[in-house]
N, C-alpha and C positions, 0 to 999 in steps of 0.2 A: 336459430340461435344467435344471440347478439355476439359481436366480436369484441375481444379485449383491446384495450389501448396499450400497445406494447412498444410503440416507437415514439421517439421525441425528436423533433427537428430543431436544431440550433442555428439560426442564421447568424453568421459571424463574418461577413465579408466586408463590413463597413470600414471606413478609414479612421474613425475616432478622432476627427479633427477637433472636437471640443477639448481634448486633453493634450494638444500639442503644447510644447515640443516632445513630451514624454512618448507620444504614440508615433513619433517619426519613424522609429525602428521597433517598438514594442507594440504588439496587438493590444487594442484597448481591452479586449477580453482578458488579457494577462496582467492587467494592472492589479496589484494586491489590495485586498479588503482585509486588513489585519495581517494574516499570514497565508492566505490562500487567494489565488486569482479569482476575479469576479465570476468567471465562467464555471468554476468548480462548484460553487454554491448552487448554480441552476442544475448542474449535472447530479449532484448529491440529492437535490429535491426531486429530480426525476426518478432516480434509483429508489428513493424512499416511497415513491408513488406507484411502484410496480413496473416501471419501464425497463425493458430488456435491451433495447437497442438505441444507441444515440447516433444521430446523423448530424455532423457539422457541415454547415454550407460555408466553405472558406473562400478566400480570395488571395491575391498576391501579398506576400510578406507575412503569412500566418503560420510560418513553420514552428515557431516557438510554441504555439498552441498545441500543434500535433505532437511535438516532442514531450510536452508536459504530461499527456495522457499515455505516453508510450513507456516501455521499460528502459531504464537508464543503467545499462550494465556497468559502466564505469563508476557512477555514483554509488550504486548498490554494492559493488566490490570494495570500494574505498570505505564506506560505512561499515561493512562487515569486517574488514580488516582492522579498523580502529574500535571495534566492539560497541559501536553506537546503535544498539538494537532498536531503540524507540525511533530513532530517525529513519533506520532502515525499513521498519514497519510502516511508517508514513509514506515513504517513497514507493514501496511495493503496493500499498493499498490504492494509490492513485492510478497505477497502471492496470489494476484489476477491477476497477469500478463497474465497468460495463463492456458490452460489445460495441465498438465504435467504428463508424464509417465516415469517410470524408468525400465530400463532392465539391469540385471547384466552380465557383461561379466567376466566369471570366471577366464579367463587368458588373459593377454595382447598379443593377437595374430595378431596384425596388424590392420591398419585402415579399410581395406576391411572386416575383420571379425567383427570389431565393427559395421560397417554399416549393415552387414548381420544379426546381432543380432536384428535389428529393423524391419525385414521383416514382422512378423505377425502383428505388430501394424500399419505399413505403409500401408499394403495391396497393391491393384493394382492401385496405384495412383503415379503420379509424386511427388517427395519430394525434400527437400533441405538438404545439409550437411554443418554444420558450425563448423569450428575449432575455438574454443574460443581463442586460443593463437594469432590468427590474429585479432587484434582490428582495425577497419576501421572507420575513421572520415570522413563522407561524408554528403553533404546536402540532397541528396536522398540516403536512405540506400542502401548499396551495393547490398544486396540481392534483394531489390525491382527492382534495375536496371536489375539484371539478370532474375528475373521472367518476366519482361516486354520483354526481348529477347526470353525467352522460349515461352511466349504466342504468339509472332510473328512468331517464326521459328519452333516451336513444336519439338525441339530437345534438348538434354542435354546441359547444359552450364557450363563452368568452368571459374572461375574468374582468370584473368591474370593481371600482371603489368609489364611494360616495365623495364628491368634491363640492364644497360650498362656495358660493360667490363667483366672482369673475375669473378665478383661476380655472374654471372648467373650460375656458376658451383655449387652453393649451393642449387638450386632449381630443380624441375621438370620442364622441358621446353616443350612448345608446338610446335609442327611442323604443318604447315598448311598455307593456303593462305588467305591473307586479303580480306575482302568483298568489292566489288567495290562500294557498295552503302553506307557503314558504315564503317569507318576506325578503329572503336573500336571492330568490330567483326571479328573473324577469323574461317574459316572453318577447323576443325581439321583433320589432316591426320595421326597423331601419337603423341607420347610423349616420351621424353628421360629423364631418371632419372639422375640428377646431371652430365651432360656431361662436358667434358673438354671445356674450352672457345672456342677453335678452332673447336670443333665439335658440338656446340650447333646449333640446327636447326633454331632458331629465338632468339629474344630478350624478348620473351613473357614468363615470369615465371608464373607457376600455384601456386596460393595461396589458402588459406583454406576456399573457398566458392564453393559449387557445387549445380547445380540443375540437378537432374537425373531422368530418366525414370524408372519405376519399373522393366524393363527388366534386369536391372544390377544385381538384386538379383539372378536370375537364373544363370547368367553368373558367378557371384562370387561363387555360389554353386558348379559349375563345374571347378573352377580354382584351381590348385594345390598350396599348401603352398610353399613359396619360401625361400630365404635365411633368416636364423634365425628362421625358423619355422613360418613365418608370411604370412598372406594373404593380399596382397596389393590392394587397391582400384583402383590404376592405371591399374592393370591387367583386372579388370572388365570393366573399361571405354574403354580400348583398344578393348575389346570384343564387346562393343557397336558399334564400327565403321563398323562392319560387317553387321549390321542390320539397322542402322540409322545415321543421321547426328549428330555430336557433335561440338559444337561451343566454341571457347575461346572468352571471353569479357573483354577488358581492361576497367575496371570500373573507374568511376570518384570519387576521394577521395584519402586519405592518409592512408596507411596501417602501423601499428606498429606491430613488432614481440614481443609480450609480453611473449612469451615463452622463451626469451633470456634476460638476466640481463641488457644489455645495452639497448635493445629495450624497455624493461619495464621502464627504466629510462627516455628514450626519451618521451614515452607516458605520463609518470607522469607529466614531466615538461610541455608538450604542452597542455595536458588536463587541467591542473591547470591554466595555463595562459589564457585559453579560458573561464574559469569560471568567471561569473560576480562577485560572492561573494568573490573569491580568487585571480583573475588575477591581478588586480591593486597593491594589497599588495605584492603579490608574485614577480611581476615584479620589484618593488622597492627594495625588499630584494636582488634579483639576481644582481642588479646593485652595491650593496655594496660589493660583493665578489671580491676578488682579482684574477680575471681570466686572 
């Protein structure tokens, strides 16, 4: 019997240097996108995809993130006393989103190392990895789409998006053949990290969503640390190819790179415009700007 994907790992130990000085004391995962921190969008996507257990891989200075998903007795008591029922409900919903665990990554030793830190809590089950910087707006949650592919194919699944032109050089790129029965699925034969445009094996860029089998843990344990003293998740996934099939899946939805200043601005504008309470007023405001 196949196992359900019940756990999602959120690597969140990075320093967020691209957003300095804001991230000098605020975790980058807590930067607001409209009125919610970036990481909450990823957690809500995971929960909507059937995930029951969230594992945050944290580092030094991430206390605000832990506090955000915890119960705030003082805030809740104040809101209740003042009769602010809607705000009280919002506060309480955050702390009851999911079962959450935290693992401390003592040093930022790469994405593969961050995922490996979750081994004992994940156990011998398939699991998801979500990079919160990649915010995805989709009718069906991106992770849910990927879990459906995993359930059907019983192999690890990497989220991909089609990138045209030289911009592909900024991504890890999937090598593989398109499935003859589903043009969104690719059978992976390899990956190339940030290739030159002319050397890219496809137009399929790998972005921050993964559904992985637990075998990846033992492979990561045997993998040598590479450039910069980091352990790369890509190396573990390449190792999986020797034992099982790995698939790329071109998800339906729009991805925003909220780890980049311009991407964060794009996401803020589009998410605000899509809000029923903000969209009409914000749209009228934008029309007044001398663009």
